[in-house]
Structure formats: C-alpha cells, structure tokens
N, CA, C and O atoms as a MOPAC input file, in Angstrom:
PM7 MOZYME 1SCF
protein

 N    120.31300 1   115.11300 1   105.94600 1
 C    120.12200 1   116.11900 1   104.92000 1
 C    118.71100 1   115.94000 1   104.32200 1
 O    118.23700 1   114.82200 1   104.12200 1
 N    118.10200 1   117.01300 1   104.06200 1
 C    116.71800 1   116.95900 1   103.42100 1
 C    116.91500 1   117.44700 1   102.00400 1
 O    117.50100 1   118.49700 1   101.73900 1
 N    116.37600 1   116.60100 1   101.07900 1
 C    116.34000 1   117.00300 1    99.66100 1
 C    114.89800 1   117.23900 1    99.25700 1
 O    114.03800 1   116.38100 1    99.45600 1
 N    114.62700 1   118.45900 1    98.66300 1
 C    113.26800 1   118.66900 1    98.26100 1
 C    112.90300 1   117.74900 1    97.06800 1
 O    113.74500 1   117.37000 1    96.25400 1
 N    111.60700 1   117.42100 1    97.02000 1
 C    111.13500 1   116.54100 1    95.88200 1
 C    111.42200 1   117.14700 1    94.56500 1
 O    111.22300 1   118.34300 1    94.35500 1
 N    111.90700 1   116.30300 1    93.64100 1
 C    112.19800 1   116.78800 1    92.25100 1
 C    110.95500 1   116.85400 1    91.44900 1
 O    110.06800 1   116.01000 1    91.57600 1
 N    110.87900 1   117.88500 1    90.59300 1
 C    109.74800 1   118.00200 1    89.71900 1
 C    110.31300 1   117.56100 1    88.29400 1
 O    111.08500 1   118.28000 1    87.66000 1
 N    109.88300 1   116.36400 1    87.85800 1
 C    110.47700 1   115.72900 1    86.77100 1
 C    109.35900 1   115.56900 1    85.70600 1
 O    108.23300 1   115.20200 1    86.04200 1
 N    109.67600 1   115.84100 1    84.44100 1
 C    108.78400 1   115.61200 1    83.37800 1
 C    109.35000 1   114.40100 1    82.62700 1
 O    110.44100 1   114.49600 1    82.06400 1
 N    108.63000 1   113.24600 1    82.60400 1
 C    109.11600 1   112.09100 1    81.89100 1
 C    109.40600 1   112.34900 1    80.45700 1
 O    108.65200 1   113.05700 1    79.79000 1
 N    110.44400 1   111.81400 1    79.97300 1
 C    110.79800 1   112.00900 1    78.49800 1
 C    109.77500 1   111.32800 1    77.65100 1
 O    109.46400 1   111.82300 1    76.56800 1
 N    109.23500 1   110.22300 1    78.07800 1
 C    108.27500 1   109.40400 1    77.24400 1
 C    106.81200 1   109.67900 1    77.70800 1
 O    105.96500 1   108.82500 1    77.44400 1
 N    106.47400 1   110.74700 1    78.34300 1
 C    105.14900 1   110.97100 1    78.80900 1
 C    104.18000 1   110.99900 1    77.57500 1
 O    104.43600 1   111.63200 1    76.55100 1
 N    103.05400 1   110.26400 1    77.76500 1
 C    102.03200 1   110.20600 1    76.77200 1
 C    102.35900 1   109.36900 1    75.54200 1
 O    101.63700 1   109.43500 1    74.54700 1
 N    103.43700 1   108.58200 1    75.58900 1
 C    103.92800 1   107.81000 1    74.44100 1
 C    103.28300 1   106.42600 1    74.51300 1
 O    103.14100 1   105.84300 1    75.58800 1
 N    102.90100 1   105.91900 1    73.34700 1
 C    102.36900 1   104.56100 1    73.22800 1
 C    103.63800 1   103.62400 1    73.12800 1
 O    104.55700 1   103.85800 1    72.34300 1
 N    103.61200 1   102.58800 1    73.95400 1
 C    104.77300 1   101.68000 1    74.03600 1
 C    104.99100 1   100.99000 1    72.74200 1
 O    106.11400 1   100.97900 1    72.23800 1
 N    103.97000 1   100.41000 1    72.17300 1
 C    104.04700 1    99.65500 1    70.91200 1
 C    104.62500 1   100.44400 1    69.78900 1
 O    105.52100 1   100.00500 1    69.06700 1
 N    104.06900 1   101.66000 1    69.65800 1
 C    104.55000 1   102.58500 1    68.54900 1
 C    106.00300 1   102.93900 1    68.74400 1
 O    106.81300 1   102.86900 1    67.82000 1
 N    106.29700 1   103.29600 1    69.89300 1
 C    107.68400 1   103.73900 1    70.26500 1
 C    108.70000 1   102.62400 1    70.01400 1
 O    109.76600 1   102.86500 1    69.44700 1
 N    108.37900 1   101.45500 1    70.42000 1
 C    109.30100 1   100.27200 1    70.39400 1
 C    109.17500 1    99.55300 1    69.02200 1
 O    109.88000 1    98.57900 1    68.75700 1
 N    108.28900 1   100.04100 1    68.18800 1
 C    107.99600 1    99.52100 1    66.82900 1
 C    107.63900 1    98.05500 1    66.95600 1
 O    108.21400 1    97.19900 1    66.28400 1
 N    106.66000 1    97.77200 1    67.84900 1
 C    106.18900 1    96.31600 1    68.03000 1
 C    104.99600 1    96.13900 1    67.13100 1
 O    104.16200 1    97.03600 1    67.00800 1
 N    104.90900 1    94.98700 1    66.50200 1
 C    103.76500 1    94.62000 1    65.61100 1
 C    102.70000 1    93.97900 1    66.49400 1
 O    102.72600 1    92.76700 1    66.70700 1
 N    101.76700 1    94.77100 1    67.01000 1
 C    100.75700 1    94.23800 1    67.85900 1
 C     99.56300 1    93.68300 1    67.05500 1
 O     99.36900 1    94.03500 1    65.89100 1
 N     98.77200 1    92.81300 1    67.69700 1
 C     97.58200 1    92.29000 1    67.10500 1
 C     96.58900 1    93.46200 1    66.89800 1
 O     96.59500 1    94.41800 1    67.67400 1
 N     95.76300 1    93.38600 1    65.88200 1
 C     94.84700 1    94.52900 1    65.53900 1
 C     93.87900 1    94.81600 1    66.70700 1
 O     93.49500 1    95.97000 1    66.89500 1
 N     93.47800 1    93.80900 1    67.49100 1
 C     92.45000 1    94.03900 1    68.50900 1
 C     93.10800 1    94.28800 1    69.87700 1
 O     92.38200 1    94.34500 1    70.87000 1
 N     94.44600 1    94.44000 1    69.99000 1
 C     95.04800 1    94.62800 1    71.30100 1
 C     94.89900 1    96.08700 1    71.69900 1
 O     94.86200 1    96.97300 1    70.84400 1
 N     94.81400 1    96.33000 1    72.99500 1
 C     94.64900 1    97.71100 1    73.47500 1
 C     95.92500 1    98.37700 1    73.49700 1
 O     96.95000 1    97.69500 1    73.51400 1
 N     95.97800 1    99.67400 1    73.49800 1
 C     97.20300 1   100.43400 1    73.48300 1
 C     97.87800 1   100.38500 1    74.89000 1
 O     97.18000 1   100.30000 1    75.90000 1
 N     99.13200 1   100.43600 1    74.94700 1
 C     99.89600 1   100.43000 1    76.17000 1
 C    100.61500 1   101.73900 1    76.26900 1
 O    101.32000 1   102.12800 1    75.33800 1
 N    100.45600 1   102.43900 1    77.38400 1
 C    100.96700 1   103.79500 1    77.57700 1
 C    102.06000 1   103.79000 1    78.59400 1
 O    102.08300 1   102.95700 1    79.50000 1
 N    102.97700 1   104.72900 1    78.44500 1
 C    104.11500 1   104.88200 1    79.28100 1
 C    103.64000 1   105.08200 1    80.76800 1
 O    104.29800 1   104.59400 1    81.68700 1
 N    102.57200 1   105.75400 1    80.98200 1
 C    102.13300 1   106.02800 1    82.36400 1
 C    101.63900 1   104.86400 1    83.08500 1
 O    101.62700 1   104.90900 1    84.31600 1
 N    101.21800 1   103.79300 1    82.45100 1
 C    100.68100 1   102.62700 1    83.10600 1
 C    101.69800 1   101.96700 1    84.05400 1
 O    102.88500 1   101.93400 1    83.72800 1
 N    101.30300 1   101.47900 1    85.13400 1
 C    102.13800 1   100.87000 1    86.10900 1
 C    102.45100 1    99.37300 1    85.77100 1
 O    103.42600 1    98.81900 1    86.27800 1
 N    101.67000 1    98.77400 1    84.96800 1
 C    101.89300 1    97.38700 1    84.46300 1
 C    101.82700 1    97.42200 1    82.97500 1
 O    100.79300 1    97.82700 1    82.44500 1
 N    102.83000 1    97.03700 1    82.26400 1
 C    102.76900 1    96.86100 1    80.77200 1
 C    102.50400 1    95.42500 1    80.53700 1
 O    103.46000 1    94.64800 1    80.53600 1
 N    101.26700 1    94.98400 1    80.33200 1
 C    100.91800 1    93.62600 1    80.06800 1
 C    100.69400 1    93.49200 1    78.56100 1
 O     99.62300 1    93.84100 1    78.06300 1
 N    101.67000 1    93.00300 1    77.85200 1
 C    101.61500 1    92.81600 1    76.43300 1
 C    101.42900 1    91.34200 1    76.02300 1
 O    102.02900 1    90.84800 1    75.06900 1
 N    100.56800 1    90.67700 1    76.79800 1
 C    100.32700 1    89.25300 1    76.54100 1
 C     99.78600 1    89.03600 1    75.17800 1
 O    100.04500 1    87.99500 1    74.57500 1
 N     99.05400 1    89.96100 1    74.66800 1
 C     98.54600 1    89.80700 1    73.31800 1
 C     99.47500 1    90.47400 1    72.28100 1
 O     99.06800 1    90.82700 1    71.17500 1
 N    100.69000 1    90.61800 1    72.68500 1
 C    101.67900 1    91.28500 1    71.86400 1
 C    102.29200 1    90.38000 1    70.76000 1
 O    101.77100 1    89.29300 1    70.50800 1
 N    103.32800 1    90.79000 1    70.13900 1
 C    103.90400 1    90.03500 1    69.06500 1
 C    104.49700 1    88.74100 1    69.48900 1
 O    105.01600 1    88.59400 1    70.59500 1
 N    104.41200 1    87.78800 1    68.57800 1
 C    104.95700 1    86.40500 1    68.88400 1
 C    106.47200 1    86.42900 1    68.94600 1
 O    107.06700 1    85.49900 1    69.49000 1
 N    107.11500 1    87.44600 1    68.41600 1
 C    108.52200 1    87.44800 1    68.43400 1
 C    109.08700 1    87.71400 1    69.94100 1
 O    110.25500 1    87.45900 1    70.23500 1
 N    108.22300 1    88.20700 1    70.79300 1
 C    108.60100 1    88.47300 1    72.20700 1
 C    108.54500 1    87.13000 1    72.96200 1
 O    107.61300 1    86.35400 1    72.74800 1
 N    109.46700 1    86.85900 1    73.79000 1
 C    109.36500 1    85.71300 1    74.66000 1
 C    108.19500 1    85.97300 1    75.68000 1
 O    107.94600 1    87.11100 1    76.07800 1
 N    107.50800 1    84.89700 1    76.07300 1
 C    106.37700 1    85.07200 1    77.02200 1
 C    106.84200 1    85.71900 1    78.30900 1
 O    106.09500 1    86.50400 1    78.89500 1
 N    108.06800 1    85.41800 1    78.78400 1
 C    108.57600 1    86.06400 1    80.03600 1
 C    108.81300 1    87.54800 1    79.88300 1
 O    108.97200 1    88.25700 1    80.87700 1
 N    108.83800 1    88.02800 1    78.64900 1
 C    109.22500 1    89.45700 1    78.40000 1
 C    107.90400 1    90.26400 1    78.10400 1
 O    107.99200 1    91.43500 1    77.73200 1
 N    106.77900 1    89.70100 1    78.25100 1
 C    105.60700 1    90.41100 1    77.85500 1
 C    104.77200 1    91.10100 1    78.91000 1
 O    103.79400 1    91.77900 1    78.59400 1
 N    105.16600 1    90.92600 1    80.19600 1
 C    104.57500 1    91.55500 1    81.34600 1
 C    105.66300 1    92.29900 1    82.19100 1
 O    106.57700 1    91.68000 1    82.73600 1
 N    105.52700 1    93.60900 1    82.27000 1
 C    106.47300 1    94.42700 1    83.01200 1
 C    105.68500 1    95.01300 1    84.17700 1
 O    104.75700 1    95.78500 1    83.93400 1
 N    105.99800 1    94.69500 1    85.40700 1
 C    105.32600 1    95.17600 1    86.64800 1
 C    106.14100 1    96.28600 1    87.35600 1
 O    106.97000 1    96.01600 1    88.22500 1
 N    105.87600 1    97.50500 1    86.96100 1
 C    106.67500 1    98.60200 1    87.55200 1
 C    106.11100 1    99.02100 1    88.91400 1
 O    106.75300 1    99.78300 1    89.63700 1
 N    104.96200 1    98.54900 1    89.25800 1
 C    104.32200 1    98.83800 1    90.53000 1
 C    105.10900 1    98.17800 1    91.71300 1
 O    104.87500 1    98.49500 1    92.87900 1
 N    106.00800 1    97.29100 1    91.38400 1
 C    106.80800 1    96.61100 1    92.43100 1
 C    108.00000 1    97.50800 1    92.88100 1
 O    108.64400 1    97.24400 1    93.89600 1
 N    108.26100 1    98.56100 1    92.09900 1
 C    109.36000 1    99.50800 1    92.45600 1
 C    108.71800 1   100.49200 1    93.35600 1
 O    107.82500 1   101.22600 1    92.93300 1
 N    109.15500 1   100.54000 1    94.63900 1
 C    108.50300 1   101.38900 1    95.63800 1
 C    108.70300 1   102.89500 1    95.41300 1
 O    107.73200 1   103.64800 1    95.48400 1
 N    109.90400 1   103.34400 1    95.15100 1
 C    110.17900 1   104.75200 1    94.98300 1
 C    109.69700 1   105.24200 1    93.63400 1
 O    110.09600 1   104.72100 1    92.59200 1
 N    108.80800 1   106.27900 1    93.66100 1
 C    108.25600 1   106.74400 1    92.36900 1
 C    109.36400 1   107.27600 1    91.42700 1
 O    109.23500 1   107.07700 1    90.22000 1
 N    110.38700 1   107.90300 1    91.87300 1
 C    111.44100 1   108.32300 1    91.02100 1
 C    112.19400 1   107.16100 1    90.35600 1
 O    112.48400 1   107.19200 1    89.16100 1
 N    112.49200 1   106.16100 1    91.14300 1
 C    113.18300 1   105.02800 1    90.61300 1
 C    112.27900 1   104.22800 1    89.61100 1
 O    112.75300 1   103.64800 1    88.63400 1
 N    110.91100 1   104.23900 1    89.92800 1
 C    109.97000 1   103.62500 1    89.00900 1
 C    110.02100 1   104.33900 1    87.64200 1
 O    109.97100 1   103.69500 1    86.59400 1
 N    110.12100 1   105.69200 1    87.67600 1
 C    110.16700 1   106.48000 1    86.43900 1
 C    111.49300 1   106.14900 1    85.69900 1
 O    111.49800 1   105.96600 1    84.48200 1
 N    112.61800 1   106.07500 1    86.45600 1
 C    113.88200 1   105.74500 1    85.78100 1
 C    113.84800 1   104.40300 1    85.14200 1
 O    114.35100 1   104.20300 1    84.03600 1
 N    113.23800 1   103.46200 1    85.85900 1
 C    113.19900 1   102.10800 1    85.33300 1
 C    112.37600 1   102.02700 1    84.01900 1
 O    112.81000 1   101.42100 1    83.04000 1
 N    111.19100 1   102.64800 1    84.02700 1
 C    110.36700 1   102.71500 1    82.88300 1
 C    111.03300 1   103.33500 1    81.64700 1
 O    110.96800 1   102.82100 1    80.53000 1
 N    111.66300 1   104.45100 1    81.92100 1
 C    112.35800 1   105.17600 1    80.86200 1
 C    113.54200 1   104.40100 1    80.27700 1
 O    113.77900 1   104.41900 1    79.06900 1
 N    114.29300 1   103.70800 1    81.17900 1
 C    115.41300 1   102.93700 1    80.70200 1
 C    114.98200 1   101.74900 1    79.87800 1
 O    115.59900 1   101.44800 1    78.85600 1
 N    113.90700 1   101.05000 1    80.31100 1
 C    113.46600 1    99.90800 1    79.60100 1
 C    112.86000 1   100.31200 1    78.21000 1
 O    113.13800 1    99.67100 1    77.19700 1
 N    112.01600 1   101.40500 1    78.19900 1
 C    111.51400 1   101.83300 1    76.90800 1
 C    112.56600 1   102.26300 1    75.95100 1
 O    112.51100 1   102.00500 1    74.74900 1
 N    113.57000 1   102.95700 1    76.54700 1
 C    114.71600 1   103.45300 1    75.63400 1
 C    115.50400 1   102.24400 1    75.03400 1
 O    115.96400 1   102.29200 1    73.89300 1
 N    115.64000 1   101.15700 1    75.85200 1
 C    116.31800 1    99.96400 1    75.36500 1
 C    115.54700 1    99.25600 1    74.29500 1
 O    116.12600 1    98.66400 1    73.38400 1
 N    114.16100 1    99.31700 1    74.40600 1
 C    113.20700 1    98.65200 1    73.49800 1
 C    113.15000 1    99.38400 1    72.13500 1
 O    112.77300 1    98.78900 1    71.12600 1
 N    113.53300 1   100.69100 1    72.11700 1
 C    113.32400 1   101.44200 1    70.87100 1
 C    114.41400 1   101.03400 1    69.86900 1
 O    115.55900 1   100.74100 1    70.21400 1
 N    113.97500 1   101.03800 1    68.61300 1
 C    114.99100 1   100.81600 1    67.50500 1
 C    115.94900 1   101.88500 1    67.47200 1
 O    115.61900 1   103.00100 1    67.87500 1
 N    117.17800 1   101.64200 1    67.00500 1
 C    118.17600 1   102.68700 1    66.80500 1
 C    117.65900 1   103.68900 1    65.71500 1
 O    116.98300 1   103.33500 1    64.74900 1
 N    118.03000 1   104.91300 1    65.95900 1
 C    117.52400 1   106.00200 1    64.95200 1
 C    118.71800 1   106.44100 1    64.12700 1
 O    118.58300 1   107.29900 1    63.25500 1

C-alpha cells in the first residue's frame, strides 16, 4: 500500500526550548529552537545532568518520527500548566 506524505505543522514550531521548558540558562548562551536537529544545551542550567544536555535528533532517520520525538521530549520538559 502507498500512503501519501503527511503535511504536518509542528505544535512547537518556532518555539524556544529554554523558554518553553522554563530552563534558567546562562545569560550568554545562545537560544535553542525546536527546529534544530541537535539541542546542545551544554551551557545550560546546572540542575540538568550532563548526560541530559545534548539531544541528537538527527540520528532518527524518518523525518516524521524525528518530529514526534522532538515534540514528545519538549512536551515532557514543559512545566505543568
């Protein structure tokens, strides 16, 4: 069976990761955006474990699964509303 490609608008498109997850970043750190394929927050808050500061989404081959992965992780990082 052939399935046509899905046209998906990411829920978090254009969102800054640190702002959305309410992370206290260092003043001189660069902004991290949802669209980036690697979220390298090495200069991020000390409260994060070093192993949790780099997220490599470029290792997920399928673009739709990469999007799902990024949305799930960011949603889990967000504080409850």
